[in-house]
LOTORNU-940399 format. One record per residue: residue number from 1; x negated, y, z of N, C-alpha, C in turn. Coordinates in nm, 3 decimals, always signed. Atoms other than C-alpha are relative to their C-alpha. Example, Ala and Ser with C-alpha at 12.3 -4.5 7.8 and 13.67 -1.06 7.14 Angstrom:
// residues 2
{1; {-0.089; -0.119; +0.000}; {-1.230; -0.450; +0.780}; {-0.090; +0.120; +0.000}}
{2; {+0.082; -0.119; -0.006}; {-1.367; -0.106; +0.714}; {+0.077; +0.109; +0.073}}
END
This chain:
// residues 70
{1; {+0.007; +0.101; -0.104}; {+3.291; +0.389; -5.292}; {-0.064; +0.061; +0.125}}
{2; {+0.047; -0.053; -0.127}; {+3.226; +0.462; -4.927}; {-0.145; -0.040; +0.027}}
{3; {+0.140; +0.028; -0.031}; {+2.860; +0.488; -4.821}; {-0.017; -0.034; +0.148}}
{4; {+0.006; +0.030; -0.142}; {+2.939; +0.437; -4.453}; {+0.107; -0.103; +0.033}}
{5; {-0.096; +0.103; -0.041}; {+3.123; +0.161; -4.269}; {+0.118; +0.064; +0.072}}
{6; {-0.122; -0.047; -0.065}; {+3.481; +0.241; -4.176}; {+0.044; -0.101; +0.104}}
{7; {-0.044; +0.108; -0.089}; {+3.566; -0.094; -4.023}; {-0.119; -0.053; +0.079}}
{8; {+0.105; +0.055; -0.086}; {+3.366; -0.228; -3.732}; {-0.002; -0.152; -0.018}}
{9; {+0.008; +0.145; +0.027}; {+3.242; -0.581; -3.814}; {+0.039; -0.087; +0.119}}
{10; {-0.030; +0.081; -0.119}; {+3.291; -0.700; -3.454}; {+0.142; +0.021; +0.051}}
{11; {-0.137; -0.028; -0.042}; {+3.652; -0.578; -3.435}; {+0.097; -0.060; -0.100}}
{12; {-0.105; +0.049; +0.091}; {+3.963; -0.745; -3.575}; {+0.110; +0.104; -0.007}}
{13; {-0.103; -0.101; +0.025}; {+4.244; -0.537; -3.719}; {+0.130; -0.068; -0.038}}
{14; {-0.131; +0.044; +0.047}; {+4.615; -0.595; -3.758}; {+0.031; +0.078; -0.127}}
{15; {-0.038; -0.066; +0.125}; {+4.779; -0.499; -4.085}; {+0.037; +0.146; +0.025}}
{16; {-0.045; -0.137; -0.026}; {+4.939; -0.190; -3.931}; {-0.113; +0.092; +0.043}}
{17; {+0.112; -0.084; -0.044}; {+4.608; -0.068; -3.787}; {-0.075; +0.063; -0.117}}
{18; {+0.066; -0.060; +0.117}; {+4.469; -0.010; -4.136}; {+0.066; +0.133; -0.036}}
{19; {-0.072; -0.122; +0.034}; {+4.737; +0.256; -4.183}; {-0.023; +0.111; +0.102}}
{20; {+0.028; -0.100; -0.104}; {+4.631; +0.432; -3.863}; {-0.141; +0.057; -0.013}}
{21; {+0.136; -0.051; +0.019}; {+4.273; +0.483; -3.981}; {+0.005; +0.141; -0.059}}
{22; {-0.004; -0.138; +0.048}; {+4.194; +0.850; -4.043}; {-0.064; +0.019; -0.138}}
{23; {+0.072; -0.009; +0.127}; {+4.000; +0.773; -4.361}; {+0.095; -0.004; -0.119}}
{24; {-0.081; +0.008; +0.122}; {+4.136; +0.820; -4.713}; {+0.018; -0.146; -0.044}}
{25; {-0.031; +0.136; +0.043}; {+4.299; +0.509; -4.856}; {-0.106; -0.056; -0.093}}
{26; {+0.100; +0.047; +0.096}; {+4.043; +0.488; -5.134}; {-0.124; -0.053; +0.071}}
{27; {+0.117; +0.046; -0.076}; {+3.765; +0.451; -4.874}; {+0.030; -0.129; +0.076}}
{28; {-0.037; +0.122; -0.075}; {+3.952; +0.188; -4.672}; {+0.002; -0.120; -0.094}}
{29; {-0.004; +0.115; +0.092}; {+4.020; -0.033; -4.975}; {-0.138; -0.032; -0.055}}
{30; {+0.137; +0.024; +0.046}; {+3.657; +0.010; -5.084}; {-0.075; -0.091; +0.096}}
{31; {+0.062; +0.091; -0.097}; {+3.558; -0.171; -4.763}; {+0.020; -0.146; -0.040}}
{32; {-0.031; +0.136; +0.045}; {+3.715; -0.481; -4.921}; {-0.038; -0.021; -0.146}}
{33; {+0.041; +0.003; +0.140}; {+3.562; -0.409; -5.263}; {+0.120; -0.001; -0.094}}
{34; {-0.118; -0.019; +0.083}; {+3.903; -0.315; -5.402}; {+0.010; +0.147; -0.037}}
{35; {-0.036; -0.137; +0.033}; {+4.032; -0.004; -5.569}; {+0.150; +0.000; -0.027}}
{36; {-0.142; -0.007; +0.030}; {+4.381; +0.119; -5.640}; {+0.027; +0.123; -0.085}}
{37; {-0.040; -0.111; +0.085}; {+4.563; +0.352; -5.872}; {+0.146; +0.030; +0.029}}
{38; {-0.139; -0.041; -0.017}; {+4.879; +0.549; -5.807}; {+0.057; +0.023; -0.138}}
{39; {-0.064; -0.016; +0.129}; {+5.115; +0.528; -6.098}; {+0.151; -0.008; +0.018}}
{40; {-0.145; +0.004; -0.006}; {+5.481; +0.566; -6.170}; {+0.046; -0.144; -0.022}}
{41; {-0.052; +0.136; +0.009}; {+5.670; +0.241; -6.120}; {+0.116; -0.002; -0.099}}
{42; {-0.105; +0.014; +0.102}; {+5.884; +0.139; -6.419}; {+0.094; -0.112; +0.044}}
{43; {-0.099; +0.097; -0.047}; {+6.197; -0.032; -6.286}; {+0.110; -0.018; -0.104}}
{44; {-0.111; +0.020; +0.093}; {+6.492; -0.180; -6.475}; {+0.104; +0.111; +0.015}}
{45; {-0.103; -0.105; -0.001}; {+6.767; +0.066; -6.567}; {+0.127; -0.051; +0.068}}
{46; {-0.128; +0.028; -0.066}; {+7.086; +0.079; -6.359}; {+0.101; +0.093; -0.064}}
{47; {-0.089; -0.082; +0.081}; {+7.380; +0.200; -6.567}; {+0.127; +0.044; +0.071}}
{48; {-0.117; -0.048; -0.075}; {+7.651; +0.242; -6.304}; {-0.029; +0.140; +0.052}}
{49; {+0.018; -0.137; -0.047}; {+7.709; +0.594; -6.176}; {-0.062; +0.001; +0.140}}
{50; {+0.065; -0.018; -0.130}; {+7.482; +0.697; -5.889}; {+0.018; +0.147; +0.036}}
{51; {-0.035; -0.139; -0.032}; {+7.623; +1.010; -5.729}; {-0.110; +0.072; +0.077}}
{52; {+0.104; -0.061; -0.083}; {+7.318; +1.070; -5.509}; {-0.137; -0.008; -0.067}}
{53; {+0.126; +0.022; +0.071}; {+7.050; +1.023; -5.778}; {-0.097; +0.117; +0.015}}
{54; {+0.090; -0.115; -0.011}; {+6.909; +1.378; -5.768}; {-0.059; +0.008; +0.140}}
{55; {+0.050; +0.000; -0.137}; {+6.883; +1.364; -5.388}; {-0.107; -0.108; +0.017}}
{56; {+0.093; +0.112; -0.014}; {+6.711; +1.025; -5.407}; {-0.132; +0.029; -0.072}}
{57; {+0.123; -0.034; +0.073}; {+6.462; +1.142; -5.673}; {-0.083; +0.101; +0.078}}
{58; {+0.072; -0.102; -0.077}; {+6.370; +1.449; -5.469}; {-0.059; -0.058; +0.128}}
{59; {+0.046; +0.062; -0.123}; {+6.341; +1.245; -5.151}; {-0.125; -0.085; -0.025}}
{60; {+0.114; +0.087; +0.030}; {+6.108; +0.991; -5.311}; {-0.123; +0.079; -0.042}}
{61; {+0.113; -0.082; +0.042}; {+5.890; +1.253; -5.477}; {-0.062; +0.074; +0.117}}
{62; {+0.050; -0.074; -0.116}; {+5.860; +1.446; -5.152}; {-0.070; -0.092; +0.099}}
{63; {+0.052; +0.088; -0.104}; {+5.788; +1.145; -4.931}; {-0.100; -0.104; -0.048}}
{64; {+0.097; +0.096; +0.052}; {+5.573; +0.933; -5.159}; {-0.105; +0.077; -0.080}}
{65; {+0.105; -0.080; +0.062}; {+5.313; +1.194; -5.242}; {-0.135; -0.060; +0.036}}
{66; {+0.134; +0.048; -0.034}; {+4.947; +1.093; -5.264}; {-0.060; +0.084; +0.112}}
{67; {+0.067; -0.073; -0.108}; {+4.750; +1.185; -4.955}; {-0.143; +0.030; -0.036}}
{68; {+0.139; -0.020; +0.041}; {+4.420; +1.176; -5.142}; {-0.007; -0.019; -0.151}}
{69; {+0.014; +0.015; +0.145}; {+4.348; +1.240; -5.508}; {-0.116; -0.092; -0.034}}
{70; {+0.103; +0.094; +0.044}; {+4.152; +0.973; -5.683}; {-0.073; +0.060; -0.119}}
END
């Protein structure tokens, strides 16, 4: 948990501004007394042929990487 204040009590923030903060996500959510865990999402199976599946898997793994290890 963060030992210093990230959010200024006298300032209001829009939802998108939280994503612009330079602090690690774990510290930002700690300001609200929350925590989070990155985990693989288990979705229902799709049985029709997906010709671009390998591209999609690589794209998601490359672009949804954690920015901070918990």
